[in-house]
C-alpha atoms as a printed R data frame, in Angstrom:
    type eleno elety resid chain resno       x       y       z
1   ATOM     1    CA   MET     A     1 197.508 173.618 129.565
2   ATOM     2    CA   THR     A     2 194.344 174.752 127.646
3   ATOM     3    CA   ASN     A     3 193.230 176.527 130.338
4   ATOM     4    CA   ASN     A     4 196.426 179.002 130.302
5   ATOM     5    CA   PHE     A     5 196.502 178.839 126.670
6   ATOM     6    CA   ALA     A     6 194.505 180.171 123.771
7   ATOM     7    CA   ILE     A     7 194.227 181.385 120.312
8   ATOM     8    CA   TYR     A     8 191.328 183.950 119.296
9   ATOM     9    CA   TYR     A     9 191.098 184.897 115.923
10  ATOM    10    CA   ASN     A    10 189.023 187.129 113.963
11  ATOM    11    CA   THR     A    11 187.700 186.233 110.092
12  ATOM    12    CA   LEU     A    12 185.936 188.370 107.444
13  ATOM    13    CA   PHE     A    13 184.682 186.930 104.093
14  ATOM    14    CA   LEU     A    14 184.509 189.067 101.449
15  ATOM    15    CA   SER     A    15 182.374 188.860  98.563
16  ATOM    16    CA   ASP     A    16 185.072 186.973  96.720
17  ATOM    17    CA   ASN     A    17 184.689 183.978  99.086
18  ATOM    18    CA   PHE     A    18 188.732 184.534 100.397
19  ATOM    19    CA   LEU     A    19 189.137 184.057 103.912
20  ATOM    20    CA   ILE     A    20 190.749 187.094 105.234
21  ATOM    21    CA   LEU     A    21 192.052 187.051 109.009
22  ATOM    22    CA   LYS     A    22 191.756 190.814 110.834
23  ATOM    23    CA   LYS     A    23 193.380 189.893 113.792
24  ATOM    24    CA   ILE     A    24 194.897 187.634 115.995
25  ATOM    25    CA   THR     A    25 194.895 187.224 119.758
26  ATOM    26    CA   LEU     A    26 197.251 185.043 122.237
27  ATOM    27    CA   THR     A    27 196.513 184.156 125.543
28  ATOM    28    CA   PHE     A    28 199.319 183.005 128.052
29  ATOM    29    CA   ARG     A    29 197.542 183.554 131.233
30  ATOM    30    CA   PRO     A    30 198.524 186.318 132.917
31  ATOM    31    CA   PHE     A    31 199.540 187.585 129.646
32  ATOM    32    CA   THR     A    32 197.140 188.516 125.893
33  ATOM    33    CA   TYR     A    33 198.794 189.496 123.019
34  ATOM    34    CA   THR     A    34 196.832 190.691 119.901
35  ATOM    35    CA   PHE     A    35 198.367 191.648 116.899
36  ATOM    36    CA   LYS     A    36 197.603 192.157 113.205
37  ATOM    37    CA   PRO     A    37 198.918 189.884 110.994
38  ATOM    38    CA   THR     A    38 200.666 190.618 107.530
39  ATOM    39    CA   ILE     A    39 199.453 189.100 104.082
40  ATOM    40    CA   ARG     A    40 202.041 186.527 104.395
41  ATOM    41    CA   MET     A    41 201.547 185.406 107.789
42  ATOM    42    CA   ARG     A    42 197.859 185.374 106.791
43  ATOM    43    CA   ASN     A    43 197.944 183.050 103.720
44  ATOM    44    CA   PHE     A    44 200.233 180.883 106.287
45  ATOM    45    CA   LEU     A    45 198.314 180.703 109.536
46  ATOM    46    CA   ILE     A    46 195.124 179.856 106.823
47  ATOM    47    CA   VAL     A    47 197.066 176.853 105.229
48  ATOM    48    CA   VAL     A    48 197.592 175.681 108.594
49  ATOM    49    CA   ILE     A    49 194.089 176.227 109.688
50  ATOM    50    CA   LEU     A    50 192.719 174.352 106.966
51  ATOM    51    CA   LEU     A    51 195.266 171.718 106.999
52  ATOM    52    CA   LEU     A    52 193.724 171.398 110.940
53  ATOM    53    CA   PHE     A    53 190.201 171.249 109.779
54  ATOM    54    CA   LEU     A    54 191.296 168.154 107.276
55  ATOM    55    CA   ILE     A    55 193.129 166.742 110.274
56  ATOM    56    CA   LEU     A    56 190.268 166.924 112.609
57  ATOM    57    CA   GLY     A    57 187.852 165.427 109.976
58  ATOM    58    CA   TRP     A    58 189.559 162.842 109.159
59  ATOM    59    CA   LEU     A    59 190.038 161.765 112.867
60  ATOM    60    CA   PHE     A    60 186.448 162.108 113.349
61  ATOM    61    CA   TYR     A    61 185.457 159.867 110.464
62  ATOM    62    CA   LYS     A    62 187.883 157.052 111.755
63  ATOM    63    CA   ASP     A    63 186.082 157.157 115.041
64  ATOM    64    CA   HIS     A    64 182.731 157.357 114.011
65  ATOM    65    CA   LYS     A    65 183.250 155.125 110.709
66  ATOM    66    CA   THR     A    66 182.594 151.732 112.615
67  ATOM    67    CA   CYS     A    67 179.175 152.233 114.275
68  ATOM    68    CA   CYS     A    68 178.118 149.658 112.326
69  ATOM    69    CA   SER     A    69 180.527 147.364 112.929
70  ATOM    70    CA   GLY     A    70 181.100 144.050 114.689
71  ATOM    71    CA   GLU     A    71 183.349 143.486 117.707
72  ATOM    72    CA   ASN     A    72 187.341 144.647 117.825
73  ATOM    73    CA   GLY     A    73 186.171 147.094 115.121
74  ATOM    74    CA   THR     A    74 184.975 144.684 112.273
75  ATOM    75    CA   SER     A    75 182.806 145.262 109.905
76  ATOM    76    CA   ALA     A    76 180.086 142.947 110.888
77  ATOM    77    CA   ALA     A    77 179.060 141.086 107.369
78  ATOM    78    CA   VAL     A    78 175.841 139.489 106.989
79  ATOM    79    CA   SER     A    79 176.290 136.361 105.615
80  ATOM    80    CA   VAL     A    80 173.396 135.311 103.483
81  ATOM    81    CA   GLN     A    81 173.695 131.735 101.863
82  ATOM    82    CA   VAL     A    82 171.251 130.670  99.162
83  ATOM    83    CA   GLU     A    83 170.769 126.876  99.261
84  ATOM    84    CA   GLN     A    84 170.605 125.531  95.596
85  ATOM    85    CA   GLN     A    85 168.283 122.835  95.203
86  ATOM    86    CA   ARG     A    86 169.723 120.266  92.837
87  ATOM    87    CA   THR     A    87 167.438 119.257  89.944
88  ATOM    88    CA   GLY     A    88 166.310 116.654  87.733
89  ATOM    89    CA   PRO     A    89 164.131 114.051  86.487
90  ATOM    90    CA   LEU     A    90 163.958 111.581  89.646
91  ATOM    91    CA   LEU     A    91 165.616 112.627  92.709
92  ATOM    92    CA   PHE     A    92 165.861 110.850  96.284
93  ATOM    93    CA   LYS     A    93 166.863 112.025  99.816
94  ATOM    94    CA   PRO     A    94 168.950 110.584 101.442
95  ATOM    95    CA   ASN     A    95 167.485 107.272 103.322
96  ATOM    96    CA   ASP     A    96 163.964 107.530 101.590
97  ATOM    97    CA   SER     A    97 163.148 105.350  98.837
98  ATOM    98    CA   THR     A    98 160.282 107.873  97.718
99  ATOM    99    CA   PRO     A    99 161.023 109.049  94.303
100 ATOM   100    CA   ILE     A   100 160.974 112.886  93.736
101 ATOM   101    CA   LEU     A   101 159.661 113.189  90.228
102 ATOM   102    CA   GLY     A   102 160.731 116.762  88.256
103 ATOM   103    CA   GLU     A   103 159.507 118.430  85.660
104 ATOM   104    CA   SER     A   104 161.767 116.301  83.041
105 ATOM   105    CA   TRP     A   105 160.344 113.220  84.359
106 ATOM   106    CA   PRO     A   106 157.946 112.952  81.885
107 ATOM   107    CA   ALA     A   107 160.087 113.052  79.333
108 ATOM   108    CA   MET     A   108 162.428 110.539  80.505
109 ATOM   109    CA   ARG     A   109 160.073 107.917  81.168
110 ATOM   110    CA   ASP     A   110 158.297 108.661  77.665
111 ATOM   111    CA   SER     A   111 162.183 107.876  76.066
112 ATOM   112    CA   LEU     A   112 162.733 104.463  78.345
113 ATOM   113    CA   LEU     A   113 159.169 103.127  77.214
114 ATOM   114    CA   ARG     A   114 159.913 104.032  73.340
115 ATOM   115    CA   LEU     A   115 163.555 102.144  74.030
116 ATOM   116    CA   ALA     A   116 161.767  99.392  75.543
117 ATOM   117    CA   ALA     A   117 159.300  98.561  72.910
118 ATOM   118    CA   ASN     A   118 161.624  96.561  71.029
119 ATOM   119    CA   GLY     A   119 161.691  93.509  73.715
120 ATOM   120    CA   ASP     A   120 164.742  94.681  75.758
121 ATOM   121    CA   THR     A   121 164.958  94.172  79.312
122 ATOM   122    CA   LEU     A   122 164.837  97.536  81.068
123 ATOM   123    CA   GLU     A   123 167.224  97.275  84.167
124 ATOM   124    CA   ILE     A   124 166.641  99.686  87.003
125 ATOM   125    CA   THR     A   125 169.469 100.056  89.348
126 ATOM   126    CA   GLY     A   126 168.604 101.556  92.903
127 ATOM   127    CA   TRP     A   127 171.678 103.257  94.381
128 ATOM   128    CA   TYR     A   128 172.552 103.517  98.421
129 ATOM   129    CA   PHE     A   129 174.996 105.718  99.638
130 ATOM   130    CA   PRO     A   130 177.290 103.919 102.702
131 ATOM   131    CA   ASN     A   131 178.644 107.234 103.372
132 ATOM   132    CA   SER     A   132 175.437 109.190 103.741
133 ATOM   133    CA   SER     A   133 174.397 110.263 107.467
134 ATOM   134    CA   PRO     A   134 173.130 107.653 108.956
135 ATOM   135    CA   PRO     A   135 174.902 105.183 106.558
136 ATOM   136    CA   GLU     A   136 172.543 103.400 103.919
137 ATOM   137    CA   THR     A   137 172.118  99.795 103.353
138 ATOM   138    CA   GLU     A   138 170.976  97.577 100.467
139 ATOM   139    CA   ASP     A   139 167.847  97.719 101.200
140 ATOM   140    CA   ILE     A   140 167.256 101.340 100.716
141 ATOM   141    CA   GLY     A   141 168.806 100.597  96.936
142 ATOM   142    CA   ARG     A   142 166.654  98.019  96.389
143 ATOM   143    CA   ALA     A   143 163.351 100.209  97.674
144 ATOM   144    CA   ARG     A   144 164.400 102.660  95.450
145 ATOM   145    CA   ALA     A   145 164.590 100.348  92.096
146 ATOM   146    CA   ASN     A   146 161.171  99.014  92.629
147 ATOM   147    CA   ALA     A   147 159.930 102.638  93.509
148 ATOM   148    CA   ILE     A   148 160.864 103.303  90.174
149 ATOM   149    CA   ARG     A   149 159.543 100.000  88.879
150 ATOM   150    CA   ALA     A   150 156.068 100.978  89.718
151 ATOM   151    CA   LEU     A   151 156.784 103.686  87.536
152 ATOM   152    CA   PHE     A   152 156.620 101.533  84.787
153 ATOM   153    CA   PRO     A   153 153.553  99.156  84.520
154 ATOM   154    CA   GLU     A   154 153.054  99.038  81.105
155 ATOM   155    CA   ILE     A   155 156.403  96.904  81.139
156 ATOM   156    CA   PRO     A   156 155.738  93.253  81.799
157 ATOM   157    CA   ASN     A   157 158.109  91.591  84.886
158 ATOM   158    CA   ASP     A   158 160.114  89.446  82.834
159 ATOM   159    CA   ARG     A   159 161.443  92.563  80.823
160 ATOM   160    CA   VAL     A   160 162.369  94.258  83.866
161 ATOM   161    CA   LYS     A   161 165.506  93.607  85.644
162 ATOM   162    CA   ILE     A   162 166.251  95.353  89.266
163 ATOM   163    CA   SER     A   163 169.936  95.647  90.376
164 ATOM   164    CA   ILE     A   164 171.498  97.998  93.168
165 ATOM   165    CA   LYS     A   165 174.720  99.414  93.616
166 ATOM   166    CA   ALA     A   166 176.913 100.959  96.508
167 ATOM   167    CA   ALA     A   167 177.410 104.914  95.054
168 ATOM   168    CA   GLN     A   168 179.121 108.197  96.837
169 ATOM   169    CA   TYR     A   169 176.633 110.679  98.267
170 ATOM   170    CA   ASP     A   170 177.815 114.207  97.194
171 ATOM   171    CA   GLY     A   171 174.865 116.567  98.496
172 ATOM   172    CA   THR     A   172 174.824 118.226 101.033
173 ATOM   173    CA   ASN     A   173 172.358 118.988 104.563
174 ATOM   174    CA   GLY     A   174 170.087 116.216 103.021
175 ATOM   175    CA   GLU     A   175 170.002 117.579 100.003
176 ATOM   176    CA   ALA     A   176 167.845 114.757  97.664
177 ATOM   177    CA   VAL     A   177 170.040 113.302  94.533
178 ATOM   178    CA   GLU     A   178 170.231 111.530  91.772
179 ATOM   179    CA   ALA     A   179 169.796 107.467  93.491
180 ATOM   180    CA   ALA     A   180 168.908 105.340  90.072
181 ATOM   181    CA   SER     A   181 170.418 104.499  86.754
182 ATOM   182    CA   PHE     A   182 169.327 102.719  83.493
183 ATOM   183    CA   SER     A   183 170.028 100.391  80.827
184 ATOM   184    CA   PHE     A   184 168.823  98.000  78.506
185 ATOM   185    CA   ARG     A   185 169.966  94.563  78.038
186 ATOM   186    CA   ALA     A   186 169.545  93.021  74.949
187 ATOM   187    CA   LYS     A   187 166.583  90.383  74.482
188 ATOM   188    CA   THR     A   188 167.624  86.768  74.513
189 ATOM   189    CA   SER     A   189 165.424  84.557  71.880
190 ATOM   190    CA   GLY     A   190 162.648  82.653  73.844
191 ATOM   191    CA   VAL     A   191 162.873  79.687  72.213
192 ATOM   192    CA   ILE     A   192 166.119  78.556  69.949
193 ATOM   193    CA   GLU     A   193 165.966  75.409  67.529
194 ATOM   194    CA   THR     A   194 168.461  73.412  66.051
195 ATOM   195    CA   ASP     A   195 168.303  69.992  64.642
196 ATOM   196    CA   ASP     A   196 167.766  67.648  67.655
197 ATOM   197    CA   MET     A   197 167.205  70.017  70.549
198 ATOM   198    CA   ALA     A   198 165.212  73.542  71.358
199 ATOM   199    CA   THR     A   199 166.748  75.878  74.545
200 ATOM   200    CA   ILE     A   200 164.091  77.812  76.334
201 ATOM   201    CA   TYR     A   201 165.404  81.008  78.494
202 ATOM   202    CA   PHE     A   202 164.379  82.341  81.300
203 ATOM   203    CA   PRO     A   203 164.836  85.749  83.215
204 ATOM   204    CA   TYR     A   204 167.249  86.094  86.061
205 ATOM   205    CA   ASN     A   205 166.706  83.907  89.490
206 ATOM   206    CA   SER     A   206 162.770  82.702  87.416
207 ATOM   207    CA   ASP     A   207 161.600  79.583  87.224
208 ATOM   208    CA   ALA     A   208 158.702  80.555  85.316
209 ATOM   209    CA   LYS     A   209 157.767  80.256  81.266
210 ATOM   210    CA   LEU     A   210 158.855  83.111  79.494
211 ATOM   211    CA   ASN     A   211 155.654  84.888  78.845
212 ATOM   212    CA   ASN     A   212 155.520  85.121  74.787
213 ATOM   213    CA   ALA     A   213 154.028  83.939  71.624
214 ATOM   214    CA   GLU     A   214 157.234  82.412  70.280
215 ATOM   215    CA   VAL     A   215 157.175  80.179  73.213
216 ATOM   216    CA   GLU     A   216 153.920  79.189  73.819
217 ATOM   217    CA   THR     A   217 153.812  78.585  69.761
218 ATOM   218    CA   TYR     A   218 156.333  76.067  70.014
219 ATOM   219    CA   LEU     A   219 155.589  73.827  72.716
220 ATOM   220    CA   ASP     A   220 151.909  73.670  70.935
221 ATOM   221    CA   LYS     A   221 154.121  72.451  68.026
222 ATOM   222    CA   VAL     A   222 155.811  70.055  70.277
223 ATOM   223    CA   ALA     A   223 152.424  68.738  72.138
224 ATOM   224    CA   GLN     A   224 151.153  68.114  68.677
225 ATOM   225    CA   ARG     A   225 153.648  66.064  67.114
226 ATOM   226    CA   VAL     A   226 154.404  63.787  70.000
227 ATOM   227    CA   LYS     A   227 150.754  63.234  71.023
228 ATOM   228    CA   ALA     A   228 150.419  62.020  67.444
229 ATOM   229    CA   SER     A   229 154.000  59.930  67.115
230 ATOM   230    CA   GLY     A   230 154.749  58.534  70.337
231 ATOM   231    CA   GLU     A   231 157.560  60.003  70.639
232 ATOM   232    CA   LYS     A   232 159.364  61.363  74.374
233 ATOM   233    CA   ILE     A   233 160.187  64.686  75.802
234 ATOM   234    CA   GLN     A   234 163.622  65.382  77.446
235 ATOM   235    CA   LEU     A   235 163.627  68.174  79.806
236 ATOM   236    CA   THR     A   236 166.687  69.281  81.276
237 ATOM   237    CA   GLY     A   237 166.630  72.671  83.447
238 ATOM   238    CA   HIS     A   238 170.041  74.844  84.076
239 ATOM   239    CA   THR     A   239 170.962  77.779  85.852
240 ATOM   240    CA   ASP     A   240 173.857  80.845  85.503
241 ATOM   241    CA   ASP     A   241 176.164  80.294  88.844
242 ATOM   242    CA   VAL     A   242 174.649  83.101  91.454
243 ATOM   243    CA   GLY     A   243 173.761  81.537  94.316
244 ATOM   244    CA   PRO     A   244 174.440  78.064  96.073
245 ATOM   245    CA   ASP     A   245 174.520  74.638  94.178
246 ATOM   246    CA   ASP     A   246 171.849  72.582  95.887
247 ATOM   247    CA   THR     A   247 169.490  76.080  94.985
248 ATOM   248    CA   ASN     A   248 170.779  76.197  91.618
249 ATOM   249    CA   MET     A   249 169.911  72.568  91.152
250 ATOM   250    CA   ARG     A   250 166.360  72.854  92.298
251 ATOM   251    CA   LEU     A   251 165.727  76.090  90.139
252 ATOM   252    CA   GLY     A   252 166.858  73.933  87.009
253 ATOM   253    CA   GLN     A   253 164.164  71.421  87.969
254 ATOM   254    CA   ARG     A   254 161.485  73.944  88.667
255 ATOM   255    CA   ARG     A   255 162.361  75.175  85.137
256 ATOM   256    CA   ALA     A   256 162.300  72.124  83.337
257 ATOM   257    CA   ASP     A   257 159.058  70.966  85.705
258 ATOM   258    CA   ILE     A   258 157.328  74.405  84.461
259 ATOM   259    CA   ILE     A   259 157.502  73.500  80.812
260 ATOM   260    CA   LYS     A   260 156.453  69.929  81.960
261 ATOM   261    CA   GLN     A   261 153.097  71.423  83.393
262 ATOM   262    CA   TYR     A   262 152.478  73.053  79.946
263 ATOM   263    CA   LEU     A   263 152.951  70.436  77.494
264 ATOM   264    CA   LEU     A   264 150.794  68.063  80.150
265 ATOM   265    CA   SER     A   265 147.812  71.168  79.676
266 ATOM   266    CA   LYS     A   266 148.191  70.612  75.862
267 ATOM   267    CA   GLY     A   267 147.255  66.941  76.050
268 ATOM   268    CA   VAL     A   268 150.907  65.042  76.380
269 ATOM   269    CA   PRO     A   269 150.557  62.140  78.734
270 ATOM   270    CA   ALA     A   270 153.052  62.124  81.483
271 ATOM   271    CA   SER     A   271 154.861  59.085  80.272
272 ATOM   272    CA   GLN     A   272 156.516  60.746  77.767
273 ATOM   273    CA   ILE     A   273 157.804  63.873  79.477
274 ATOM   274    CA   MET     A   274 160.804  63.314  81.220
275 ATOM   275    CA   ALA     A   275 162.333  66.326  83.441
276 ATOM   276    CA   ASP     A   276 165.318  67.080  85.542
277 ATOM   277    CA   SER     A   277 168.169  69.500  86.408
278 ATOM   278    CA   LYS     A   278 171.838  70.439  85.656
279 ATOM   279    CA   GLY     A   279 171.580  73.190  87.531
280 ATOM   280    CA   GLU     A   280 175.427  75.208  87.109
281 ATOM   281    CA   SER     A   281 177.167  72.421  86.362
282 ATOM   282    CA   ALA     A   282 176.239  72.689  82.455
283 ATOM   283    CA   PRO     A   283 177.221  76.181  81.009
284 ATOM   284    CA   ILE     A   284 177.286  77.049  77.951
285 ATOM   285    CA   GLY     A   285 177.629  81.201  78.464
286 ATOM   286    CA   ASP     A   286 180.641  82.835  80.168
287 ATOM   287    CA   ASN     A   287 178.966  83.420  83.887
288 ATOM   288    CA   THR     A   288 181.804  86.567  84.459
289 ATOM   289    CA   SER     A   289 179.117  88.474  81.989
290 ATOM   290    CA   GLU     A   290 175.405  89.102  82.241
291 ATOM   291    CA   GLU     A   291 174.949  88.296  78.429
292 ATOM   292    CA   GLY     A   292 176.505  84.609  79.610
293 ATOM   293    CA   ARG     A   293 174.857  84.191  82.825
294 ATOM   294    CA   ALA     A   294 171.121  85.103  80.384
295 ATOM   295    CA   LYS     A   295 172.472  82.281  78.276
296 ATOM   296    CA   ASN     A   296 172.665  79.711  80.900
297 ATOM   297    CA   ARG     A   297 169.122  80.133  82.494
298 ATOM   298    CA   ARG     A   298 167.268  77.999  79.994
299 ATOM   299    CA   THR     A   299 165.523  75.167  79.898
300 ATOM   300    CA   GLU     A   300 166.666  72.086  77.243
301 ATOM   301    CA   LEU     A   301 164.099  70.235  75.362
302 ATOM   302    CA   ARG     A   302 164.816  67.328  73.097
303 ATOM   303    CA   ILE     A   303 162.667  65.097  71.305
304 ATOM   304    CA   ILE     A   304 163.810  61.601  72.014
305 ATOM   305    CA   HIS     A   305 162.840  59.396  68.639
C-alpha cells in the first residue's frame, strides 16, 4: 500500500517562524494530483502533522525506553544490601566463645569494677542460643562466661559467680550479638556470731574457706581461747539443696574439715575439734532463692564448755 499511495508537501519557514504549506501532492498510482491548500486547510493540516509527530515521538520513546531493562520489559533494579553490623561493648559470634570488645567496653568494665568494690559478688551469666545454626549448647554459654571472667583479674574467685542461660539468637547471617549479662549479689557476711554459735559462710559449690580477714580474725580468737581453756569445738558443715544428697553430705564435711585444718594450724589440739556434716538436711534459708541458698552454704561453729 505504501508503494502506491503517498503524500508530498512543500513547506516554507517564514521569518516569523510560522509553518506555511506551499503545496500538497497526492499520488495514487497511476494518478497524481497536486493542489495548493487554502489557509483554513493549511492550518488544519499543520495541526494534523504536529499531532502525527507527537504520536510518532511517543511511540519511539516507548520502544526504546527499556534499553536498560530486564526481562519482559521490567526495569532491572540494582539491589544493594548494606549489612548493618551490631555494635556494643561485648559481643559474641554464634558458636564462638571469644569476646568481641567494642569501644565502650573499657567504660563498662570500669563501671562493673566500681560496683564490685564494696565486696558484693559479681555474677557473670553466659548465654547460649539453642535456635542458632548449628544449635549452641550449654558448654558455649559456660565458655563465654569464663572468657568474660578472665577480663576481671582484679576480682578474687570467691567474689565471682559463673552461670549460664538459654536465650534466643536474634542476629542474621552469623552476626555477632550480645550473649552475656552481669548482676551483683549482696555480700553475705563471712562470720555471724550469736551467743553460743558462729556461722561461717561459703561460696556456691566451694569447700574452701572464704578468703577474708573477718573469718581469719574470728578463728584466730577461737584458737587462742580454746587453747587456754581446754574447751572443745563442734564444727558442722551445711549445703544448699543443689545436687545429689550424698554429694552435698560430702561437701558439707569438707567445709567443716577446712575450718578444722585452719584451727589445727593455729595450734588447737585435734582432740578438741569435732567435725561432721548435715549436708542439705538443715537449711536456715529458702532454697528456692539464691539469697536463701547462700545462707545454707555454711559451717556452724559451737564452743562446748
